[in-house]
C-alpha positions as CSV (number, residue, x, y, z in Angstrom):
1,M,140.3,-71.4,189.8
2,I,143.8,-72.5,190.4
3,Y,145.1,-73.3,193.9
4,T,147.9,-75.1,195.7
5,V,147.1,-78.4,197.4
6,K,149.2,-79.9,200.2
7,I,148.8,-83.7,200.4
8,E,147.9,-85.1,203.8
9,Q,146.5,-88.5,203.0
10,T,147.6,-91.1,200.4
11,W,146.7,-94.7,199.7
12,H,150.0,-95.8,201.3
13,Y,148.7,-94.8,204.7
14,P,145.8,-96.9,205.9
15,N,145.3,-94.8,209.0
16,R,144.4,-91.1,209.1
17,M,147.3,-88.7,209.1
18,K,147.5,-85.6,211.3
19,Y,149.5,-82.5,210.2
20,I,151.8,-81.0,212.8
21,A,152.2,-77.4,211.6
22,Q,155.0,-76.5,214.0
23,T,157.3,-79.1,212.4
24,D,155.6,-79.3,208.9
25,S,155.3,-83.0,209.4
26,F,152.7,-85.8,209.8
27,V,151.9,-88.4,212.4
28,E,149.7,-91.4,211.9
29,K,146.5,-91.5,214.0
30,D,145.0,-94.7,215.4
31,T,141.8,-94.5,213.3
32,Q,141.5,-95.9,209.8
33,S,141.3,-93.5,206.8
34,I,137.9,-93.4,205.2
35,F,139.7,-93.3,201.8
36,H,141.5,-96.5,202.6
37,A,138.5,-98.2,204.1
38,R,136.4,-97.5,201.1
39,N,139.1,-98.2,198.6
40,I,139.5,-94.7,197.2
41,R,143.0,-94.2,195.8
42,Q,142.8,-90.5,195.0
43,P,145.0,-88.4,197.3
44,Y,143.5,-85.9,199.8
45,G,144.8,-82.7,201.3
46,W,144.0,-79.0,201.8
47,I,144.1,-75.9,199.8
48,M,147.1,-74.0,201.2
49,E,145.6,-70.6,200.3
50,S,142.7,-71.3,202.6
51,G,144.7,-71.9,205.8
52,T,146.6,-74.7,207.6
53,P,145.3,-77.4,209.9
54,P,144.5,-77.4,212.7
55,C,143.2,-73.9,211.9
56,E,140.3,-73.4,209.5
57,H,141.0,-74.6,206.0
58,L,139.4,-76.2,202.9
59,D,139.8,-79.9,202.1
60,V,140.3,-81.1,198.6
61,I,140.3,-84.5,196.9
62,V,142.7,-84.6,193.9
63,M,141.4,-86.6,191.0
64,T,144.5,-88.2,189.6
65,D,146.5,-91.4,189.4
66,K,149.7,-89.6,190.3
67,E,151.5,-90.9,193.3
68,Y,152.2,-88.1,195.9
69,A,154.3,-88.1,199.0
70,L,152.9,-86.7,202.2
71,G,153.4,-83.0,202.3
72,E,153.9,-82.7,198.6
73,E,152.5,-79.6,197.0
74,D,150.9,-79.3,193.5
75,R,148.9,-76.8,191.6
76,I,145.3,-77.8,190.9
77,R,142.1,-76.5,189.4
78,I,138.9,-76.8,191.4
79,I,136.1,-78.6,189.4
80,G,133.5,-79.6,192.0
81,V,132.6,-80.3,195.6
82,F,130.9,-82.7,198.0
83,R,128.6,-80.3,199.8
84,R,128.0,-81.3,203.4
85,N,125.3,-80.0,205.8
86,D,127.9,-79.6,208.5
87,G,129.9,-77.2,206.4
88,D,133.0,-79.5,206.1
89,H,132.7,-79.5,202.3
90,K,135.2,-81.6,200.3
91,L,136.4,-79.8,197.2
92,V,137.4,-81.7,194.1
93,G,140.4,-80.7,192.1
94,V,142.5,-81.9,189.2
95,P,146.1,-81.3,188.3
96,L,146.6,-78.6,185.7
97,D,147.6,-81.1,183.1
98,R,144.1,-82.6,183.1
99,D,141.7,-81.1,180.6
100,I,138.6,-81.2,182.8
101,D,136.6,-78.1,184.0
102,D,133.7,-79.7,185.9
103,F,132.9,-82.6,188.1
104,S,130.4,-83.9,185.4
105,E,133.4,-84.4,183.0
106,L,135.1,-87.0,185.3
107,A,135.3,-90.6,184.1
108,E,132.4,-92.8,185.3
109,T,134.9,-94.8,187.4
110,E,136.0,-91.6,189.1
111,K,132.5,-90.6,189.8
112,E,131.8,-94.1,191.2
113,D,134.8,-93.7,193.5
114,M,133.4,-90.4,194.8
115,H,129.9,-91.9,195.4
116,R,131.6,-94.8,197.3
117,L,133.4,-92.3,199.4
118,Y,130.2,-90.6,200.6
119,P,127.4,-93.2,199.8
120,R,124.8,-91.6,202.1
121,E,123.7,-88.2,201.0
122,R,121.3,-86.4,203.3
123,A,118.9,-83.7,202.0
124,G,121.0,-80.8,200.8
125,E,124.2,-82.8,200.5
126,G,125.8,-84.3,197.4
127,W,128.3,-83.9,194.6
128,F,128.1,-80.6,192.7
129,G,130.1,-79.1,189.9
130,R,132.4,-76.1,189.6
131,E,129.7,-73.4,190.1
132,C,128.8,-74.7,193.5
133,A,132.5,-75.1,194.4
134,E,133.2,-71.5,193.4
135,R,130.4,-70.2,195.6
136,I,131.8,-72.2,198.6
137,L,135.2,-70.8,197.9
138,R,134.0,-67.3,197.5
139,D,132.0,-67.5,200.8
140,F,134.9,-69.0,202.7
141,F,137.4,-66.4,201.6
142,A,134.9,-63.6,202.3
143,V,134.7,-64.7,206.0
144,K,138.2,-66.0,206.4
145,G,139.7,-62.7,205.4
146,M,138.4,-61.2,208.6
147,Q,139.4,-64.0,211.0
148,H,142.6,-65.2,212.7
149,C,143.4,-68.8,213.4
150,D,141.8,-68.7,216.8
151,G,138.5,-67.5,215.2
152,K,138.8,-63.9,216.6
153,M,138.1,-60.9,214.4
């Protein structure tokens, strides 16, 4: 499954970034980024094919050492997900030049980063591989195809 990520958070910004769709720009919020607070250097963004903030969209963590600029786009392959009970799942992707197909194939240090990002897993939550991510994507697009940004059918 190949998608386009738009980067909205990088290590260079200790505070959370907010996307302004009208100007295709970002502003820094006054709250600290969870990635920065927990020393996670992987960039974070959303899958462009899923929508654009502030409307419904799917979040994705990109497992790479590559340095991205805010707003930069790249093609990625989805390999896993952190499944959350509140439905705000965090997909996991890799750039197309990485020969990895599933979350289980990540380096141990990368898995440790991800477990540090979400150290408390409630019942039903946790890190899952590509199959679970594909179900989440399939379900999301089945519903999203019928909705507008304001949630109306």
